[in-house]
N, C-alpha and C positions, 0 to 999 in steps of 0.2 A: 561768137569769133575769137572772145576773149579766153575763154575756158580753152580753143585750140592754139590758143598761142603759148602759153601758158604750156601748155603739154608740149607742145615744141619746143619751148625753150628750156624743160624739164627735163626733156629726152638727148638734146643736144649732148645737155652739164651731163648728165649720166653713160652718154658714148665719149665725151670726154676722160670724166673720170676712170672708165672702162679702161683708154687706151693710156692714162699713165699707168693703171695698174698692173697692165699687161708690158708697160714699158720698165715698171719694177719687176718683177716675173721677172719680166729676158732677163733685166741687170743682176740678180741673186744666180741666177741659173748660171750665167756665164762666170759671176762671180767662183761659185763652186767648182763650176765644172776646172778654171784657172788653177784653185788651192786646192784638187785633186792632182791635178799634172803635174801640181808643184812638188804636191809629199812624193809623189809618184816618183819624179826623178831625185828624191832623196837617196833612193832603196837600194843601191849599187853602190851608192857611198858608206849607208847603213853597216850592207856587207862584209864592205872593206872595214870599219870599226870590228868589225866580228875576226875579221882576220888580225886585225891588229892585238886584239882583246889573247888569239891563239896565241899571237909571237909574245905575247908578257908572260903569260899562262907556264910558254913553252922554256921560257930564259928565266922567268925567277925575276923579271924586272916589275919594277914600281913605276904608274905612273899621278901625280896630283895634276890637277888643272884647275885652275882660278877664274871665276866667275863674277868677275866684278863690272862695274859701271851704275849708273845714273839710275832709280824708281823707270820701270814701264820703258826701258832701256831692252829687252828680250833676252834676259837673262836665264831664267825661270823654261820659256818655248826652247830655247837651243840647248836646253840640259834633256829638255824631255823628247828631242829629235836627236840628238845624240845617244842614248839610253835605251831607248824603243826596242829595239830587236839583241840588245847586248847582253848578254847571258849575267843573268840577273846575281851568280853568285860567285861573280868577278870582279864587279864596281859596288860603290856603294856613294848617295849623293849626300852632302853634309850640307844641312842650311843652324845655323846654331840662333839661338834663342839669347835673350840676355843674359850674361854672364849673375851666375849667382852670387849671393854672398861670401863663400869659399870662394866661389874663383875669383875674385873680386880682390881677393888675401894672396894669389897662386903669381908667379912669373909669368908674361900675359901670356907665351906661346904654350903654356903648358897645357894648355886646355882643349887647343890645337892640336898637340902631338897625338893625341890618345886618338885622334879619328887618321891620322895620313896610313898612308895604305900597305900592307904587309907584302911581301913577296910573288908580284903576277895579276897585280888586282890595281882598279884602277879608284881614285875618288878623286866627285867633282865637289867643288865649294862654291853653294852660291852663297855669296860673298864668304869672304875669308880672312882671316890676320889681319889686309888690308880696311875694315870700316875705323880702325884705330887710325887711318891716316885718310881718309877720306867722310867721313860720316860722327863718330865723334868730334872729332875738334869746331866740326861747321854747330853742334846741336850743344856743344857743353858736356857731355858725356866723359870724357875728361879732360885731366890738368890740360896746361902747356908743357909741363915737364915730363908728361907723359908720353905726350906727340914724340914730343925731340928724343927721347930713349928709345920708342917706337925707329921712328923715322933710322936713330943707329946704329937700331938693329938689327935691325928686317933684313937687311942685304948680306952682314954676316951668315946668320938663322940661314939663308935662300942658298947662299951658295954653298954651305954647308948639307945641306939638303942634295946638292945637284954635285958634290964630290964625292956622297956614297951613293950613288946610283941612283938614285932617281930622278925621273924623266919632270922637270917641274914645266907645264906650261900654264903663261897668263894671259890671259887674257880681257881688253876693257869694250867694255860696250856702248859705244859711245849713239846717244841719240841728242837730235836740234832739240830747244826748248819748245818750237813749236807742236813739232811730233808728240811729244812727252807729254802736253797738255792735253793735244787729240787724247792717245791713249789715256789717260788718265779722266777726261771725259765720258770713254766709252766705256770702261768699267763702271764708271756714280751710272748710266744708265741699264746696264745690264745685273740683273738680278745671283746671275750665278758668279760673274768675278768680281762684285762688292766687294767680299773681303779681301781681296787685293791691297786695298788702299787705307791707306790710314793716315792720323796723322802729318808722320811725318814727311805724306807726297805732297801736301798742300806747301807745307816749306821749302819743298824741292823745286817749287815755285819759284814764291816767296826769295826764297837765297841761292836765282841760282850761278849769281857772282862770284856768290864767298864756294858753293862747290867748285866755280868754276878752277878758282885760286887751288884751289886744295888737291885739286885732280893735277894740274902743271907742278904742282910741291911737288908730288906723288912720285910723277913718270921724272924731273928732274933728277930726283935722290934715289931712286931704287929701279929705275934701269939699266938693268947691269947686264955683261958679258956673258957672262952665266946663266943668268934669270932677267930676257928681255923678255917687257911690253909687247905683244902685239892686240893694236889698234881694229876692232868691228866699226865701220860705220852701220850702226843698222836701222835705220829709218827706214828701210826694204826687210822686213823681215825673211824673209824668204833668200834672199842675197846672203844677209848674215849668218844665216843660219850653214845652207850651204859654205859658205868662206870660212863660218869656223871649224866646220867638220873638215874641210881641205888640209885648214893649218894645223887642229888636231893629227890627222892621222900622216901629215908631214913630218912631226915634229918626234915618230918613231922610225927604226931602220926596218921595218917587215917586209915578207916580200908581195907584193901585189897582189892581188889576186885577178888585178883586172889593169892590166899596162894602159889599155889605149884611152881611160878613162882621163880625163885634164883634172889634171889634181894641182895646176897651177893657179892659187888663189886672185881674185877679181883687183888689178891692182887703185881703184875706183872703190874699194868696199874694206879692204885691209892695209895697214898702214903699220913701218915699227915706231918704238915707241919717240925714236930718234927723229924719224921723219913728224910725227905728233907736236913734240916738243919744238920745232922747227915752223912747221904749222903756229901754232898757237902765238910764238915770241913773231912775227911776222905780222898775224893780228893786231898784237898788243903795240905794234910800230906806226900801224898803216891808220890805227881804230882809238887807239890810248885805253883799250884795254882787251879783256880776253874775249871770246864769243866765242868756239868750241867744248 
């Protein structure tokens, strides 16, 4: 009787495990189907990006897109979706490493100028000269004088780029502290994504408030009429990617491939840099500090 009872308990336990495993597989399958549908829904806009490329090539216009934001905010994934079907001969992705000893002696913008787009080309910066405004001052990679010189000079530099015909799009991906931590944990647990993590990512959480303060200063001093910032709320990766693509498409006066598509960015996802400043200033008044 004892053996029969134990066998019954084991059978019940095995059945529970099977039910849980089936639920897990069902959930995974649902997630896979959802991801497939989301990726598929981007294709119409990716076709528009190809049309946009043709316009740039035919007119000889230059386009420069800056992707900025905290670690794990979704910049890289969005860049991959933007360029997935683009003509590889007419775009470049620039992700610069640590400056060389020679570059440290140069005018700060000199190393970036060599990567700027030529006529008919799109260049996408995965982090840009705004490292000097966001990362370097927090981690003491630059002096206070170097930081102040950059903040004084960058608006004139960008104004000149735009004045001479470059289409400049500045995107800042805004992720919450909790979501950033979740993504870091997911990367740490995945052998295929562990390479993404660095010591800087640990400090991204520990020094969250410091990064928020320099974000505020950056927006306040470098959101201009000629080179405005667009903020992309990126907790939801799919919505961030879709709305970033819409923002890029709306910055170029090309003839739409499909005028019936919805090109209006989601107002819950996309904010102007000026509106983000208003939100941050309201947070400081209510809570005594910035939250975003």
